[in-house]
N, C-alpha and C positions, 0 to 999 in steps of 0.2 A: 303439337304447334312447336316452330323452331324456336330457339332461344333470341332470335333477332325480332320476331313477331311479337313476344313477349315484350322486350324493349320498348317496342314502338309503341306498342298498348300504354305502357307507362307513360312515355313522355307526351303521350297526345291527351293524358286525363287532365281535365282543368280541376285545379283544386284552389280556384279562386272564387267560386261560386258562392257568394255572402260572405266574402272575406275570409279572413284566416280561420282555418276550420281542419277538425282532423276528419279523414275522409278515407272509408273502408272500398276496396275493390277486390274483387276476386275474378279469377278465372278457371275455366272449366277443362281440364287437360285428359283427353279421352283415350291417351295412351300413356298411362299410369304406370307404376312399376311394378304392378302385379298383373298386368293387363286386361284386368277384369273389373277393376273397380275406379271408380271417378274420384280424383282427389280436388277437393274445394279448399284452397289456399287462401288465405282471407290476411290482410295486413293492415293494421293499425298504425296509424303515425298521429302524432301530436303536434302540431307546428306553429303553436300559437306565438311563438317566440321568432319564427322568420317570416319576412315579407313576402319573399317568392319561393318556391321551391320548384327545381327540375332535377328531378332523380338520376344518379349517377348510371353510366349504359349499365353496369352490372348488379344494379340494385336486386334484382328479384335472383337473378342466377347465383349469387353467392351470398346475399342475406336476407333470404325469404323469412317470411315470419308464418309458422306452419298453423294447421287446424288439428287440433290434438281431439282424435275419435274416442280417447277415454274418457276424458274430463268433459267431452261436447262442449267445448270452450275456445275461444281465440287464443292462444298462446304462444308470444313472442317468442323467439329463438334468437334474435340479434338485433345489434345496431349497427345501422351502416356508418363506418368512420366519418368524422368532420361533421356530423350531425348529432345535434342535444336531443334527441328524442326521449321524451316522457313516456319510458314504454308502460302500459296499465299492466299493472303484475295480476297473477292469476288468484285464486280463490285460497290458495297456499302462501299467499304471500312473496312469491319468488320471481325474480325477473332473470330468467336465465339469458345469458349471451354466450350462445355458441353458433360459430358459423356453419353452415351448410352449403354443397353444392348440388345442383339438380342433377339426377343421374343421365344414362343416356337416354331413357325416354321422357325426358324433361319434366320430371317428377321427384319430390323430394324422395330420399333415401329413406328404407327401414331404418327405424331408430335402433341404435345398440346400448343395452343396459349399462355400460360403462360412463357413457356420455352423461347419465342422469342420475348419478349416486347421491349427489349434493340434493336432488331434490325429492328424494325417495318416492318419485312418482315417475312410471315408464312410460312413454311417450311411442301410440302405435301409429304406422302411417298403412293405408291400404290393406288392412287388415282388421278382423273383428276386434273390438274391444277385448282386452286381454286379461287376465285375472293373475294378482301378484299376490303370493302367499308371504304374508307378515309372520316372520320368526323372530326368535330371541335373540338371533346371531349379533344385533347391533348393541345388544346389551353387554356388560360384565359378567363374566359368567358367576362372580359372587354376588350380584344384583337379581340373578334368576329367581322367581318365586316358584317355591317347592312347598307343596302343603303337607303338614305333619301329620304321622301317623298315630292313631290313639292305638296301642297296641293289647290294651285289655277287650277290646272289641274286634280284634282281627282272629281270624280262626287259623292257628299255623299248625303244618305239619310238623308232626314229630321227627326227630333227628336222631341220630347217631353219632358220637363225636369220639370216642375212646377205642382205638385201633391197637394199642401197645401190645407189642407180643413181640419177643425177642428169639432168637435160635437159642440152642443148648449150648454154645460155644459164648456167646456175649452174657446170656442170664446167668451162668456159671462162674464168670469171669471173677476174680477175686478183687477185693479193694484195692489193694495195692497196687495190681494191674492197671485196673482203671485210673488211680493217679496218675502212674506212670504215661498213659497216654495222654492225658488231660495237660500233663507239663509240659510233655515233650511237644505239643504243639499250643504251648501257652494259652491253654483255654479256659475261661473262667464261665461256670455254670452256678446260678445263684436262683432261689425260690423256695416254696415251701415244700417240705419233705412229703413223701418220697420224690426224689429228682430221677429222672430217667438214665439209664447206664448206656454209655455210648457205643457204637458199632465200630468194628475195625476195619472191615471187609464189605463188600456188597453182598455176598451170600450172608452174612450175617444181619442184614437187614430183611424184614419179612416182607417182600413184597412179591406181587403173585408172578407166576411164570410170563405171561405177556411184557411186563415191566422189566423183569430179569433178561428176558430176551434184547429187548430194545438198548439196556445197559451193556450187555455183552458185545451186540454189535456196533456198539458207540466207541469200543475199545478204550474203554477208562479202567485206569490201573488201580486205584483205588480211591475212597470217599477223600474228599478235602477236609480240612478241620471241622469248618461249621456245618457240612451234612454229617459228618459220625456223630455229633450232638445233636443236631438240628433235625434229623428224622423220626428218633425216637421221642424227642420233646413235641412235636407236631403231631405224632400218633398217639400222644397222651389226651388227646381233645382239649388240653389247655391252652390258654393264649401264650404266645411265644413272643420277645422280641429278640432280635438276632441282628449282632453287630461285628461288623467285620469287612475288611478292608475289598475294593473292588478286586473284580476278578477271581474272587474265593468261591465261585459254585452256589451263590446264595439262592439263584433261580430253582435249581434242581431241588434245593432244601425244602421249597414250599410246595413244589408241581406234585411229585411223587406221593408225599402222604394226601396230598389235595386228589389224588387221582382214586385212592383207596376210597377216602371219604365220600366222593360223589358215588362210587360204586354201592354204598351200603345204605345209601338214600332212596326214598321214593322216588319212582321215574317222574321225569318231565314230560310233560306233553307238549303243549304250547306255553309261550312263555319262560321263566327261568329267568337266571341263571342260577347254580348252586353255589359254584366257584366265583367269586367278584376278585379281581386283582387289579389293582389300582397303580397306573404308572405316569411318572410327570411329563414324559415326552412321547411324540408318537414314535419315535424310533425305537425307545425302550417298548412299547406298547407292541410294537410289530416283532421286535427280537423275542420278548416273552412269547408271541403268541408261534412264533418259527421251532422254539424250543419244546414247547407243548403240543405241537401238531403231531407229531409221530406217536407219541403215548395216547393222545385223544383217539386217533386214526384206528391202533390196536385194539382199544377199547369201546371201540362206537360211541366215543362222547361227541358232542357237535359244540363246536369253539367259534366265537364271533369275536372279532376285535372292533371296538368303538373309539373312534378318534378323529380329531378334526382335520381338515383338507381331504376327506372322502366323502362320498356319496351318503347322505343323510338316510335317502330313501333305499338302499341298498342294504346298508346297516340296520335298517329297521325291520324290512323283511327277512332278516336272517335271523333275528332273536325273535321276531314273534311267530316265527316258526318252530320255534322251541331252542335251547342252547343250554348245557349245562356250565359251560365255563364261558367266562366273559372277561376279558382283559380289555381294559379303558381309559382313558384320559379321563381328568375331573370335570372339565369342560363342556365337553360331547354329552358325557354320563349325564351331566345337570340338566340339559337341553331335552334329552328324551325324557328325564324323569319330571320336568316340568310341564310337557305337552301331556303326560299321563298315558304314553305309549310303551312306557316301561315301567315294571314295578320290580321291587328288590326282595318281597316279602318271603322269595324261597332262598334267598342267600345265607348258607349256615357257615361257609370257610370264606372269612374276607382276609386279603392279603394288601399291605399296602408296602410296596416295591421303592427303594430310594426313598424313603419317608422323609430323609433329611433334605433331599433336594426337592421334595414338594413343599416343604414350609419354607425353603429357602425363595421358592418363585413365587410363593404368596398365597398358596392353596390350601390353607387351613381354614377359611369360611366354607370352600367348596366341600373340603373333607368332612367339616362339620355335617354339611347338608345331608352328605350322601350317607354317613353313618346313621343319621336321623331317619332314614328308609331301609335300615338293615333290623331286622329282628335282635332283641337284647339277647338272646340264648346263642348268639353265634361263635363260633371261634374265630379270634382276632390274632392274625399276624403280622407284626412290623419286622422290617430289615431295613439297614440303613448301615452307610460308611463310617458313619460319626454318630456322636452319642451327646449332643447339646442339650442346654436345659430346655428347649422348646419342644426335643422328641421326650425327654423325660416326663415331661407335663402331659403332653398329649397321650403317650403310654400309661400312665397313673390314671388318666380320665376315662381312657376307652376300652382299657384292657380290664380284667376282673384281677382282684387283690392276689391271687393264686399264681400270676401268670410267671412264666420261666422267662429269666435272663439268661442269655447266651452272648458271651465277648469272645472272639478270637484276637491276640493278640493286645496291644495296649491302648488306652484311650488317648494318648498324646498322637499326633500326626506324624506319620511315619509312611514310607513308601516301600512297596514290595521288592523286598530282598533277590527276588529273580529276576528284578531289572538292573543289567549295568548301564549306570548315568555317567555321561562324560558333560562336560561345561566348557564352552568356548568363548573368551572374553575378546571382542574387538569392537572396532567402530562399525557404526551401522552402515555405511556405505560398502563395507567388506561383507556383510552377510549373505547377499546374493551369490555373489561369486563363490563365495566357501561353500553354499548350498549346491550349487550346481557341481562344484569340483565332488564333493562329497557322493552324490548322487551317481556321477560317473563311475565313482570307485565300487558302487554296488552292483551284486547281479542282478539282471533284470527280472529274474524271477522274485527278487525280495519285495517283500509288501511295506510300503513306507506311509505312515500318516504324518502331515504336516500341520502343525496348528499354527493361524494366522487372528490376530484381531479385529482386522477389515473385513467385510464381504466383499468390496471391490478389489482389493488385494489378492483375495483368494483366486477371484474370476480370472485376474491379470497372469498371478503366478501360473495358473494350472495351464493358460493360453502359450506363456512363453515355455515352459516344459513340454508340451505337444509341439511347440515348434521346434526344440531341440532333440524331438524323436521319443521323449519319454510319453506311455500311456498315462496320463493324467487326465484326473477329473476334478472338480470343485464341489464341495458342499457348505451351503448356510443356509440362514432362515429366510431368504427373500425368493428361494425356488420353491415351486410348487410341491404338493405332496408326491404327485405323480413323479417328478424330475428327482425326488430325495431317496424314493423307494428305488428308481432304475440306477442310482448312480451308487448305492450301497450294494445294489445287486451285482453290477460290475466291478465292484471293489471285492466283494466275495467271492465271485468267480474267477478272478483273475483277470477278466477283461482290461480293465486298468489295474497297475500295481500302486499309483502313488494318487492319493487322496489329500487336496489342500482344503481346510476345514476350519470354520470358526469354532465356538466352544457349544456348539448345538451337536459335536460329535463326542465333547468331553465326558458327558456321562452316561453309561445304559449302552453304548456301544459293545457289541460282543462278537468280534472278530478274533477268532482264536490265532489265526497264522498271520498276526502283523509283526513284524521283524525289528522294525523302528518308528519310533516317535520322535518327531523333531517339533521343537517349538523354537519360533523364528526370533522372540524374544521373550523376557522375562515376562510371565502371567501376572494378574494384580497380585494374588494372594499365593502363599505356599498351597493350601488346600485347592486351588484351581491347577497348580503345578501338578500336585499327586494324583488326581483323578485324569489329567490328561495323559501321563505317562502310563495310568494304569489301564489303558487300551492295550497294551503289550504285554506279553507273559501272562496270560488267561488262563486258567485252569491248570495253574504248576508249572507252565511251561515258561522257557526262559525267554528275555527280551532286553531290547537296548533302547536307549532315549539318548539325543542329543539338545542340547540348549544352546544357542546363540546369546550372548549375555551383551548388549549394545552397550559401551562404557561412554561413551560420548552423551546420553540421553538422562543422565542420573537425576533421579528427584527422592525425596524421602521415602516415598513409598518402595522404590525399587532398591535403594538404600537397604532397608526393612527388610524386603526379600531376598536380598544378597546374605544377609546375616541369617534368617531363617533356613533357607538353603544350604549355608555351610554347617550348620546345625545337622541338618538333616541327612547330608553328605558322609559326616562324621559319624552319625549314629548307626549307619548302613554300611559301617565299613568301604565308604566309596572314596575316590581322589578329590581332594578340595583344591582347585587351580590356584596357585599363589596370589594371581590377579582378583581373582573372586575374593580372597580372605583378606587383599588390602581392602577394597571395597567395603567390605561388612567391616572392618575396622575404622572406617572412615579416614582410609589414607589415603 
C-alpha cells in the first residue's frame, strides 16, 4: 500500500460519529519489513478538546503509533506537532515521544534498542516477542548484592604457601652486605623476624628453569629494588605490602612468586582461579594480563581477564572452562559473583595492584565484598605507589599481623630521578604553537604521550596533528573498550607515535619506550603530575617530560601546584624556571 493511499484513508475517516470522541483505526500492510508478517498499526487519539480534526498529510508516515508485539498492547510512539493529544500511557506509565518513518515497504522499521533505553522495555516489530535479560549492569557496583560465605561449613582444598629458598650466594651473604644493598636503594623492610634476605641478581632468585628462560629472553639487566626484596618476601607465604614509585617493576614482583605458588597447588579442573589480581582500570587489567601471558603459556597455566566493556559471555565461558589466573576489575568481578557464575573459594594468592588508586576511585566497598568471598587463609599482597592512612587501615584489616612491609624511597611525593623535567611558562594561546614546534624538532621515531584535561580537546588536537602529517591518535573514557585496546596497540607497535590522552592513561599504562611525556597545562595536584610523567622512564630507563604552564589562567590551586612543583624540582636536582619560582612566591 502506497503512502498516498494511507493518507487518503486517514482523510476520509469520519471522526465525528457521536460527537468528539477517541477513535482507533488500523490498516493491514501485506508488504511488511520482514516480507513475511503482517503489521497491525493501531492509532489512538483523544480529541476531546478539538471540535474538528483533519489529520495532516504526513500524520501516519511521519508520526505513527505502533502496536507493540512484546507487550501485546497499543503503544503510542509520538505525537503530531500542533495537536495536544493526551496519549494513553502504557502499563509502565511511560508516554514515549519518538518519531519514526515508514520504511521502503510501507511498514515501521525494526526497533533499535538505543531508542528505548529510557523505557527499559524493548519494542519489536515484525518479529516474535524477544527475550531481554535483566542484569545488574544498571546498578552501581557497590549496590550489587553478594551472598556471604560461612567458611566454617566450606570444604577447602589444602594449600601450600611457603616457598622461601635462596641460592648459596644470597643465603650466605653477610649482614653488612645486606645493609649496603638496602641502603644503596633506600629500601626499608619491616615486620616480624625473621625477615627475608634480598637477592642481587636474577640467578640468586630461585625460580624454575622456564621462568629463568623468559627472564633472560626479556634482556633484563638486574632486578629493580622492589623486586630484590619483594620476590623473597612473597615466597615466604606471608602477607606483603609493597610501596614503590610508578615504573619500578611491581608487576613482576608479585607475578613470578605467584607462578611458583600456582604450580604447587592441587590442579584446577573447571572453575578456579587460584591467583586473583585486582586492578583499578581496564587498561591496567589488560597490561598485567599481557605481562603474565608469556609465563602462563610456558607453564601451561590458563589466564582470563575480567573487565567491563567486553563480552560477559566470552569471559564467563573462559573461566567456566577453568583458569588458574584471573586479572579483574572490581565492578565486573562483582557482577559475576552476584549471579553465582563465579566462586573464589580456590583463591589462595590474592593481589591488589595500585591499591591507592582503587581507593581513590571509591572501590573500597567492592574490595570488601570481594575479600569476603575469598578463603581466610589466603596470602594477600598489596602494592601501591603511596602509603596514605586509607591504605594503612586496609592493610591492618585484611593482612595478617605478621605481614611484611616494604618501602622503596621516601614516603614524601617524589618523581623518578631518571626523568629529565622541563617547564615552560607562557600564555595559554602560545601553548599550541609551542607544542607543534617542539614536535617538529623531534625524530619521527620518538614516542610522545600528551596529556589533556578535556576529552573533546584530545580528539581535536589529535586531528590537528594528523593534518600536520604526524601519526597521532587520541585516548579517553568516551571511547569503547575495543577502540581503546586498538589505539593502545597502535601506540605500542609504533603505528602511531603520538598519543593524546586524558587521565585514563595517567596510571597503570606501562609502555616501556615512551620518550616524552607532555602536559599541556598544570595538572590539578602534584600527585597527578608525578603519575603522568611516570609513564616514561619505565623499568630503570631514561625519560623526559615537558610541562606548559599557562601564566594567564592563575588561580589559588594553580599557585599551590607551582609551589609544590618548585619544591619537587629542587629535591630531584632539576632546574626551576625563574618565572615558575616567581609564581610560587606570589610575585
